[in-house]
PDB file with SEQRES, HELIX, SHEET and CRYST1 records, atoms N, CA, C and O in Angstrom:
SEQRES   1 A   66  MET LYS ILE ASN GLU LEU ARG GLU MET THR ILE VAL GLU          
SEQRES   2 A   66  LEU THR LYS LYS ILE GLU LEU ALA LYS ASP GLU LEU PHE          
SEQRES   3 A   66  LYS LEU ARG PHE GLN LEU ALA ILE ASN GLN LEU GLU ASN          
SEQRES   4 A   66  VAL GLY ARG ILE LYS GLU ALA ARG ARG ASN ILE ALA ARG          
SEQRES   5 A   66  LEU LYS THR ILE LEU ARG GLU SER GLU LEU GLY ILE SER          
SEQRES   6 A   66  SER                                                          
HELIX    1 AA1 ILE A    3  ARG A    7  1                                   5    
HELIX    2 AA2 ILE A   11  ALA A   33  1                                  23    
HELIX    3 AA3 GLY A   41  LEU A   62  1                                  22    
CRYST1    1.000    1.000    1.000  90.00  90.00  90.00 P 1           1          
ATOM      1  N   MET A   1      -3.772   8.261  -1.169  1.00  0.00           N  
ATOM      2  CA  MET A   1      -4.272   7.155  -1.979  1.00  0.00           C  
ATOM      3  C   MET A   1      -4.845   6.105  -1.084  1.00  0.00           C  
ATOM      4  O   MET A   1      -4.475   5.976   0.083  1.00  0.00           O  
ATOM      5  N   LYS A   2      -5.730   5.378  -1.634  1.00  0.00           N  
ATOM      6  CA  LYS A   2      -6.355   4.272  -0.907  1.00  0.00           C  
ATOM      7  C   LYS A   2      -5.469   3.038  -1.004  1.00  0.00           C  
ATOM      8  O   LYS A   2      -4.709   2.870  -1.957  1.00  0.00           O  
ATOM      9  N   ILE A   3      -5.582   2.198  -0.017  1.00  0.00           N  
ATOM     10  CA  ILE A   3      -4.697   0.978   0.071  1.00  0.00           C  
ATOM     11  C   ILE A   3      -4.919   0.087  -1.149  1.00  0.00           C  
ATOM     12  O   ILE A   3      -3.965  -0.477  -1.683  1.00  0.00           O  
ATOM     13  N   ASN A   4      -6.169  -0.044  -1.594  1.00  0.00           N  
ATOM     14  CA  ASN A   4      -6.453  -0.907  -2.747  1.00  0.00           C  
ATOM     15  C   ASN A   4      -5.721  -0.390  -4.011  1.00  0.00           C  
ATOM     16  O   ASN A   4      -5.185  -1.164  -4.804  1.00  0.00           O  
ATOM     17  N   GLU A   5      -5.725   0.927  -4.157  1.00  0.00           N  
ATOM     18  CA  GLU A   5      -5.045   1.537  -5.318  1.00  0.00           C  
ATOM     19  C   GLU A   5      -3.531   1.268  -5.255  1.00  0.00           C  
ATOM     20  O   GLU A   5      -2.889   0.999  -6.271  1.00  0.00           O  
ATOM     21  N   LEU A   6      -2.984   1.348  -4.040  1.00  0.00           N  
ATOM     22  CA  LEU A   6      -1.552   1.124  -3.882  1.00  0.00           C  
ATOM     23  C   LEU A   6      -1.197  -0.351  -4.137  1.00  0.00           C  
ATOM     24  O   LEU A   6      -0.147  -0.649  -4.705  1.00  0.00           O  
ATOM     25  N   ARG A   7      -2.074  -1.268  -3.715  1.00  0.00           N  
ATOM     26  CA  ARG A   7      -1.796  -2.665  -3.955  1.00  0.00           C  
ATOM     27  C   ARG A   7      -1.816  -3.068  -5.389  1.00  0.00           C  
ATOM     28  O   ARG A   7      -1.196  -4.061  -5.769  1.00  0.00           O  
ATOM     29  N   GLU A   8      -2.524  -2.309  -6.204  1.00  0.00           N  
ATOM     30  CA  GLU A   8      -2.597  -2.570  -7.667  1.00  0.00           C  
ATOM     31  C   GLU A   8      -1.351  -2.085  -8.434  1.00  0.00           C  
ATOM     32  O   GLU A   8      -1.134  -2.472  -9.583  1.00  0.00           O  
ATOM     33  N   MET A   9      -0.551  -1.249  -7.796  1.00  0.00           N  
ATOM     34  CA  MET A   9       0.635  -0.751  -8.433  1.00  0.00           C  
ATOM     35  C   MET A   9       1.745  -1.773  -8.576  1.00  0.00           C  
ATOM     36  O   MET A   9       1.802  -2.744  -7.822  1.00  0.00           O  
ATOM     37  N   THR A  10       2.623  -1.560  -9.537  1.00  0.00           N  
ATOM     38  CA  THR A  10       3.759  -2.454  -9.727  1.00  0.00           C  
ATOM     39  C   THR A  10       4.866  -2.109  -8.712  1.00  0.00           C  
ATOM     40  O   THR A  10       4.812  -1.088  -8.026  1.00  0.00           O  
ATOM     41  N   ILE A  11       5.846  -2.978  -8.646  1.00  0.00           N  
ATOM     42  CA  ILE A  11       6.985  -2.788  -7.686  1.00  0.00           C  
ATOM     43  C   ILE A  11       7.710  -1.498  -8.089  1.00  0.00           C  
ATOM     44  O   ILE A  11       8.104  -0.734  -7.207  1.00  0.00           O  
ATOM     45  N   VAL A  12       7.895  -1.235  -9.350  1.00  0.00           N  
ATOM     46  CA  VAL A  12       8.615  -0.044  -9.798  1.00  0.00           C  
ATOM     47  C   VAL A  12       7.888   1.194  -9.382  1.00  0.00           C  
ATOM     48  O   VAL A  12       8.493   2.154  -8.905  1.00  0.00           O  
ATOM     49  N   GLU A  13       6.564   1.178  -9.564  1.00  0.00           N  
ATOM     50  CA  GLU A  13       5.776   2.372  -9.190  1.00  0.00           C  
ATOM     51  C   GLU A  13       5.808   2.589  -7.672  1.00  0.00           C  
ATOM     52  O   GLU A  13       5.896   3.729  -7.216  1.00  0.00           O  
ATOM     53  N   LEU A  14       5.739   1.536  -6.906  1.00  0.00           N  
ATOM     54  CA  LEU A  14       5.773   1.666  -5.418  1.00  0.00           C  
ATOM     55  C   LEU A  14       7.154   2.190  -4.966  1.00  0.00           C  
ATOM     56  O   LEU A  14       7.240   2.988  -4.033  1.00  0.00           O  
ATOM     57  N   THR A  15       8.216   1.744  -5.624  1.00  0.00           N  
ATOM     58  CA  THR A  15       9.561   2.192  -5.295  1.00  0.00           C  
ATOM     59  C   THR A  15       9.673   3.682  -5.585  1.00  0.00           C  
ATOM     60  O   THR A  15      10.248   4.429  -4.793  1.00  0.00           O  
ATOM     61  N   LYS A  16       9.141   4.105  -6.690  1.00  0.00           N  
ATOM     62  CA  LYS A  16       9.136   5.524  -7.077  1.00  0.00           C  
ATOM     63  C   LYS A  16       8.370   6.344  -5.984  1.00  0.00           C  
ATOM     64  O   LYS A  16       8.837   7.394  -5.544  1.00  0.00           O  
ATOM     65  N   LYS A  17       7.225   5.845  -5.581  1.00  0.00           N  
ATOM     66  CA  LYS A  17       6.451   6.592  -4.552  1.00  0.00           C  
ATOM     67  C   LYS A  17       7.165   6.690  -3.236  1.00  0.00           C  
ATOM     68  O   LYS A  17       7.086   7.701  -2.538  1.00  0.00           O  
ATOM     69  N   ILE A  18       7.887   5.589  -2.893  1.00  0.00           N  
ATOM     70  CA  ILE A  18       8.664   5.609  -1.672  1.00  0.00           C  
ATOM     71  C   ILE A  18       9.775   6.680  -1.721  1.00  0.00           C  
ATOM     72  O   ILE A  18      10.005   7.395  -0.746  1.00  0.00           O  
ATOM     73  N   GLU A  19      10.435   6.768  -2.842  1.00  0.00           N  
ATOM     74  CA  GLU A  19      11.479   7.779  -3.011  1.00  0.00           C  
ATOM     75  C   GLU A  19      10.895   9.192  -2.901  1.00  0.00           C  
ATOM     76  O   GLU A  19      11.489  10.086  -2.298  1.00  0.00           O  
ATOM     77  N   LEU A  20       9.735   9.360  -3.493  1.00  0.00           N  
ATOM     78  CA  LEU A  20       9.119  10.736  -3.400  1.00  0.00           C  
ATOM     79  C   LEU A  20       8.709  11.064  -1.983  1.00  0.00           C  
ATOM     80  O   LEU A  20       8.857  12.198  -1.528  1.00  0.00           O  
ATOM     81  N   ALA A  21       8.171  10.022  -1.256  1.00  0.00           N  
ATOM     82  CA  ALA A  21       7.815  10.242   0.152  1.00  0.00           C  
ATOM     83  C   ALA A  21       9.020  10.522   1.007  1.00  0.00           C  
ATOM     84  O   ALA A  21       8.958  11.368   1.899  1.00  0.00           O  
ATOM     85  N   LYS A  22      10.118   9.836   0.763  1.00  0.00           N  
ATOM     86  CA  LYS A  22      11.342  10.141   1.532  1.00  0.00           C  
ATOM     87  C   LYS A  22      11.842  11.525   1.268  1.00  0.00           C  
ATOM     88  O   LYS A  22      12.332  12.194   2.177  1.00  0.00           O  
ATOM     89  N   ASP A  23      11.726  11.978   0.018  1.00  0.00           N  
ATOM     90  CA  ASP A  23      12.147  13.360  -0.315  1.00  0.00           C  
ATOM     91  C   ASP A  23      11.275  14.351   0.386  1.00  0.00           C  
ATOM     92  O   ASP A  23      11.764  15.367   0.879  1.00  0.00           O  
ATOM     93  N   GLU A  24       9.982  14.081   0.447  1.00  0.00           N  
ATOM     94  CA  GLU A  24       9.056  14.976   1.196  1.00  0.00           C  
ATOM     95  C   GLU A  24       9.381  15.041   2.655  1.00  0.00           C  
ATOM     96  O   GLU A  24       9.329  16.108   3.266  1.00  0.00           O  
ATOM     97  N   LEU A  25       9.730  13.862   3.244  1.00  0.00           N  
ATOM     98  CA  LEU A  25      10.078  13.810   4.673  1.00  0.00           C  
ATOM     99  C   LEU A  25      11.368  14.667   4.898  1.00  0.00           C  
ATOM    100  O   LEU A  25      11.449  15.414   5.873  1.00  0.00           O  
ATOM    101  N   PHE A  26      12.334  14.554   4.016  1.00  0.00           N  
ATOM    102  CA  PHE A  26      13.507  15.331   4.134  1.00  0.00           C  
ATOM    103  C   PHE A  26      13.244  16.815   4.123  1.00  0.00           C  
ATOM    104  O   PHE A  26      13.795  17.558   4.935  1.00  0.00           O  
ATOM    105  N   LYS A  27      12.401  17.251   3.203  1.00  0.00           N  
ATOM    106  CA  LYS A  27      12.051  18.662   3.109  1.00  0.00           C  
ATOM    107  C   LYS A  27      11.324  19.134   4.363  1.00  0.00           C  
ATOM    108  O   LYS A  27      11.556  20.241   4.848  1.00  0.00           O  
ATOM    109  N   LEU A  28      10.422  18.264   4.891  1.00  0.00           N  
ATOM    110  CA  LEU A  28       9.714  18.647   6.116  1.00  0.00           C  
ATOM    111  C   LEU A  28      10.699  18.784   7.297  1.00  0.00           C  
ATOM    112  O   LEU A  28      10.615  19.732   8.078  1.00  0.00           O  
ATOM    113  N   ARG A  29      11.598  17.854   7.406  1.00  0.00           N  
ATOM    114  CA  ARG A  29      12.630  17.941   8.489  1.00  0.00           C  
ATOM    115  C   ARG A  29      13.480  19.189   8.344  1.00  0.00           C  
ATOM    116  O   ARG A  29      13.827  19.826   9.339  1.00  0.00           O  
ATOM    117  N   PHE A  30      13.813  19.540   7.122  1.00  0.00           N  
ATOM    118  CA  PHE A  30      14.561  20.759   6.886  1.00  0.00           C  
ATOM    119  C   PHE A  30      13.793  21.993   7.308  1.00  0.00           C  
ATOM    120  O   PHE A  30      14.328  22.892   7.958  1.00  0.00           O  
ATOM    121  N   GLN A  31      12.532  22.018   6.928  1.00  0.00           N  
ATOM    122  CA  GLN A  31      11.681  23.175   7.333  1.00  0.00           C  
ATOM    123  C   GLN A  31      11.575  23.222   8.829  1.00  0.00           C  
ATOM    124  O   GLN A  31      11.547  24.313   9.397  1.00  0.00           O  
ATOM    125  N   LEU A  32      11.513  22.073   9.511  1.00  0.00           N  
ATOM    126  CA  LEU A  32      11.428  22.071  10.967  1.00  0.00           C  
ATOM    127  C   LEU A  32      12.681  22.642  11.590  1.00  0.00           C  
ATOM    128  O   LEU A  32      12.626  23.353  12.593  1.00  0.00           O  
ATOM    129  N   ALA A  33      13.819  22.321  10.980  1.00  0.00           N  
ATOM    130  CA  ALA A  33      15.129  22.778  11.518  1.00  0.00           C  
ATOM    131  C   ALA A  33      15.274  24.280  11.408  1.00  0.00           C  
ATOM    132  O   ALA A  33      15.913  24.907  12.252  1.00  0.00           O  
ATOM    133  N   ILE A  34      14.686  24.866  10.372  1.00  0.00           N  
ATOM    134  CA  ILE A  34      14.850  26.322  10.208  1.00  0.00           C  
ATOM    135  C   ILE A  34      13.590  27.063  10.623  1.00  0.00           C  
ATOM    136  O   ILE A  34      13.392  28.228  10.279  1.00  0.00           O  
ATOM    137  N   ASN A  35      12.744  26.364  11.369  1.00  0.00           N  
ATOM    138  CA  ASN A  35      11.551  26.988  11.971  1.00  0.00           C  
ATOM    139  C   ASN A  35      10.540  27.557  10.972  1.00  0.00           C  
ATOM    140  O   ASN A  35       9.933  28.602  11.206  1.00  0.00           O  
ATOM    141  N   GLN A  36      10.372  26.837   9.841  1.00  0.00           N  
ATOM    142  CA  GLN A  36       9.400  27.289   8.826  1.00  0.00           C  
ATOM    143  C   GLN A  36       8.221  26.329   8.738  1.00  0.00           C  
ATOM    144  O   GLN A  36       7.272  26.587   7.997  1.00  0.00           O  
ATOM    145  N   LEU A  37       8.266  25.243   9.471  1.00  0.00           N  
ATOM    146  CA  LEU A  37       7.196  24.264   9.384  1.00  0.00           C  
ATOM    147  C   LEU A  37       6.059  24.661  10.336  1.00  0.00           C  
ATOM    148  O   LEU A  37       6.248  24.831  11.541  1.00  0.00           O  
ATOM    149  N   GLU A  38       4.858  24.800   9.729  1.00  0.00           N  
ATOM    150  CA  GLU A  38       3.710  25.236  10.508  1.00  0.00           C  
ATOM    151  C   GLU A  38       2.990  24.044  11.149  1.00  0.00           C  
ATOM    152  O   GLU A  38       2.553  24.124  12.297  1.00  0.00           O  
ATOM    153  N   ASN A  39       2.871  22.960  10.420  1.00  0.00           N  
ATOM    154  CA  ASN A  39       2.127  21.797  10.908  1.00  0.00           C  
ATOM    155  C   ASN A  39       3.087  20.659  11.161  1.00  0.00           C  
ATOM    156  O   ASN A  39       3.429  19.935  10.226  1.00  0.00           O  
ATOM    157  N   VAL A  40       3.539  20.471  12.404  1.00  0.00           N  
ATOM    158  CA  VAL A  40       4.499  19.463  12.778  1.00  0.00           C  
ATOM    159  C   VAL A  40       3.948  18.081  12.566  1.00  0.00           C  
ATOM    160  O   VAL A  40       4.725  17.142  12.393  1.00  0.00           O  
ATOM    161  N   GLY A  41       2.624  17.907  12.571  1.00  0.00           N  
ATOM    162  CA  GLY A  41       2.008  16.589  12.404  1.00  0.00           C  
ATOM    163  C   GLY A  41       2.249  16.014  11.052  1.00  0.00           C  
ATOM    164  O   GLY A  41       2.094  14.807  10.863  1.00  0.00           O  
ATOM    165  N   ARG A  42       2.624  16.830  10.095  1.00  0.00           N  
ATOM    166  CA  ARG A  42       2.925  16.340   8.725  1.00  0.00           C  
ATOM    167  C   ARG A  42       4.135  15.391   8.686  1.00  0.00           C  
ATOM    168  O   ARG A  42       4.215  14.513   7.827  1.00  0.00           O  
ATOM    169  N   ILE A  43       5.090  15.581   9.646  1.00  0.00           N  
ATOM    170  CA  ILE A  43       6.226  14.703   9.703  1.00  0.00           C  
ATOM    171  C   ILE A  43       5.777  13.293  10.088  1.00  0.00           C  
ATOM    172  O   ILE A  43       6.202  12.314   9.475  1.00  0.00           O  
ATOM    173  N   LYS A  44       4.930  13.195  11.091  1.00  0.00           N  
ATOM    174  CA  LYS A  44       4.397  11.904  11.514  1.00  0.00           C  
ATOM    175  C   LYS A  44       3.588  11.236  10.385  1.00  0.00           C  
ATOM    176  O   LYS A  44       3.688  10.030  10.159  1.00  0.00           O  
ATOM    177  N   GLU A  45       2.788  12.052   9.686  1.00  0.00           N  
ATOM    178  CA  GLU A  45       2.009  11.516   8.590  1.00  0.00           C  
ATOM    179  C   GLU A  45       2.931  11.011   7.440  1.00  0.00           C  
ATOM    180  O   GLU A  45       2.643   9.983   6.827  1.00  0.00           O  
ATOM    181  N   ALA A  46       3.997  11.715   7.167  1.00  0.00           N  
ATOM    182  CA  ALA A  46       4.931  11.306   6.120  1.00  0.00           C  
ATOM    183  C   ALA A  46       5.640  10.011   6.489  1.00  0.00           C  
ATOM    184  O   ALA A  46       5.830   9.132   5.647  1.00  0.00           O  
ATOM    185  N   ARG A  47       6.028   9.902   7.757  1.00  0.00           N  
ATOM    186  CA  ARG A  47       6.711   8.660   8.225  1.00  0.00           C  
ATOM    187  C   ARG A  47       5.769   7.487   8.130  1.00  0.00           C  
ATOM    188  O   ARG A  47       6.194   6.399   7.740  1.00  0.00           O  
ATOM    189  N   ARG A  48       4.524   7.660   8.466  1.00  0.00           N  
ATOM    190  CA  ARG A  48       3.552   6.563   8.407  1.00  0.00           C  
ATOM    191  C   ARG A  48       3.270   6.197   6.936  1.00  0.00           C  
ATOM    192  O   ARG A  48       3.078   5.030   6.596  1.00  0.00           O  
ATOM    193  N   ASN A  49       3.252   7.207   6.096  1.00  0.00           N  
ATOM    194  CA  ASN A  49       3.018   6.951   4.635  1.00  0.00           C  
ATOM    195  C   ASN A  49       4.195   6.104   4.097  1.00  0.00           C  
ATOM    196  O   ASN A  49       3.954   5.150   3.355  1.00  0.00           O  
ATOM    197  N   ILE A  50       5.377   6.403   4.424  1.00  0.00           N  
ATOM    198  CA  ILE A  50       6.574   5.624   4.022  1.00  0.00           C  
ATOM    199  C   ILE A  50       6.474   4.187   4.489  1.00  0.00           C  
ATOM    200  O   ILE A  50       6.730   3.248   3.735  1.00  0.00           O  
ATOM    201  N   ALA A  51       6.087   4.032   5.776  1.00  0.00           N  
ATOM    202  CA  ALA A  51       5.972   2.710   6.345  1.00  0.00           C  
ATOM    203  C   ALA A  51       4.838   1.881   5.618  1.00  0.00           C  
ATOM    204  O   ALA A  51       4.966   0.679   5.381  1.00  0.00           O  
ATOM    205  N   ARG A  52       3.785   2.576   5.303  1.00  0.00           N  
ATOM    206  CA  ARG A  52       2.661   1.937   4.580  1.00  0.00           C  
ATOM    207  C   ARG A  52       3.107   1.453   3.205  1.00  0.00           C  
ATOM    208  O   ARG A  52       2.825   0.329   2.791  1.00  0.00           O  
ATOM    209  N   LEU A  53       3.810   2.339   2.517  1.00  0.00           N  
ATOM    210  CA  LEU A  53       4.316   2.001   1.186  1.00  0.00           C  
ATOM    211  C   LEU A  53       5.270   0.824   1.198  1.00  0.00           C  
ATOM    212  O   LEU A  53       5.223  -0.055   0.338  1.00  0.00           O  
ATOM    213  N   LYS A  54       6.154   0.835   2.216  1.00  0.00           N  
ATOM    214  CA  LYS A  54       7.144  -0.240   2.291  1.00  0.00           C  
ATOM    215  C   LYS A  54       6.483  -1.529   2.620  1.00  0.00           C  
ATOM    216  O   LYS A  54       6.913  -2.575   2.134  1.00  0.00           O  
ATOM    217  N   THR A  55       5.435  -1.511   3.438  1.00  0.00           N  
ATOM    218  CA  THR A  55       4.687  -2.751   3.790  1.00  0.00           C  
ATOM    219  C   THR A  55       4.009  -3.300   2.570  1.00  0.00           C  
ATOM    220  O   THR A  55       4.036  -4.514   2.369  1.00  0.00           O  
ATOM    221  N   ILE A  56       3.400  -2.481   1.741  1.00  0.00           N  
ATOM    222  CA  ILE A  56       2.726  -2.933   0.537  1.00  0.00           C  
ATOM    223  C   ILE A  56       3.723  -3.458  -0.472  1.00  0.00           C  
ATOM    224  O   ILE A  56       3.466  -4.434  -1.177  1.00  0.00           O  
ATOM    225  N   LEU A  57       4.895  -2.776  -0.530  1.00  0.00           N  
ATOM    226  CA  LEU A  57       5.988  -3.217  -1.441  1.00  0.00           C  
ATOM    227  C   LEU A  57       6.439  -4.625  -1.033  1.00  0.00           C  
ATOM    228  O   LEU A  57       6.585  -5.506  -1.880  1.00  0.00           O  
ATOM    229  N   ARG A  58       6.650  -4.821   0.221  1.00  0.00           N  
ATOM    230  CA  ARG A  58       7.106  -6.105   0.715  1.00  0.00           C  
ATOM    231  C   ARG A  58       6.041  -7.209   0.503  1.00  0.00           C  
ATOM    232  O   ARG A  58       6.380  -8.342   0.159  1.00  0.00           O  
ATOM    233  N   GLU A  59       4.815  -6.882   0.703  1.00  0.00           N  
ATOM    234  CA  GLU A  59       3.711  -7.798   0.398  1.00  0.00           C  
ATOM    235  C   GLU A  59       3.686  -8.228  -1.046  1.00  0.00           C  
ATOM    236  O   GLU A  59       3.478  -9.402  -1.353  1.00  0.00           O  
ATOM    237  N   SER A  60       3.895  -7.293  -1.917  1.00  0.00           N  
ATOM    238  CA  SER A  60       3.918  -7.606  -3.352  1.00  0.00           C  
ATOM    239  C   SER A  60       5.131  -8.439  -3.748  1.00  0.00           C  
ATOM    240  O   SER A  60       5.036  -9.311  -4.612  1.00  0.00           O  
ATOM    241  N   GLU A  61       6.281  -8.165  -3.108  1.00  0.00           N  
ATOM    242  CA  GLU A  61       7.470  -8.984  -3.350  1.00  0.00           C  
ATOM    243  C   GLU A  61       7.295 -10.421  -2.952  1.00  0.00           C  
ATOM    244  O   GLU A  61       7.772 -11.339  -3.620  1.00  0.00           O  
ATOM    245  N   LEU A  62       6.572 -10.608  -1.802  1.00  0.00           N  
ATOM    246  CA  LEU A  62       6.360 -11.992  -1.299  1.00  0.00           C  
ATOM    247  C   LEU A  62       5.153 -12.656  -1.960  1.00  0.00           C  
ATOM    248  O   LEU A  62       4.953 -13.861  -1.807  1.00  0.00           O  
ATOM    249  N   GLY A  63       4.349 -11.887  -2.689  1.00  0.00           N  
ATOM    250  CA  GLY A  63       3.223 -12.454  -3.320  1.00  0.00           C  
ATOM    251  C   GLY A  63       1.990 -12.661  -2.439  1.00  0.00           C  
ATOM    252  O   GLY A  63       1.105 -13.467  -2.724  1.00  0.00           O  
ATOM    253  N   ILE A  64       1.987 -11.881  -1.346  1.00  0.00           N  
ATOM    254  CA  ILE A  64       0.892 -11.918  -0.398  1.00  0.00           C  
ATOM    255  C   ILE A  64      -0.219 -11.015  -0.927  1.00  0.00           C  
ATOM    256  O   ILE A  64       0.035  -9.848  -1.225  1.00  0.00           O  
ATOM    257  N   SER A  65      -1.440 -11.523  -1.050  1.00  0.00           N  
ATOM    258  CA  SER A  65      -2.546 -10.707  -1.524  1.00  0.00           C  
ATOM    259  C   SER A  65      -3.547 -10.621  -0.409  1.00  0.00           C  
ATOM    260  O   SER A  65      -3.812 -11.606   0.281  1.00  0.00           O  
ATOM    261  N   SER A  66      -4.118  -9.419  -0.225  1.00  0.00           N  
ATOM    262  CA  SER A  66      -5.094  -9.214   0.830  1.00  0.00           C  
ATOM    263  C   SER A  66      -6.454  -8.954   0.247  1.00  0.00           C  
ATOM    264  O   SER A  66      -7.416  -8.756   0.988  1.00  0.00           O  
TER     265      SER A  66                                                      
END                                                                             
């Protein structure tokens, strides 16, 4: 998703997306542990996605608009 689309979401929607992203990261780490993960770069991408979502969530909580 684009940043502008994420910034238009409500706090509840962002929280839901963060939970889904954390679940995806857990599954990727599990696949890595049992040697079924083909693209290791997806873990890095998932971590960055979580950080991006948390940053936007915090901005919306503080009322910062970009």
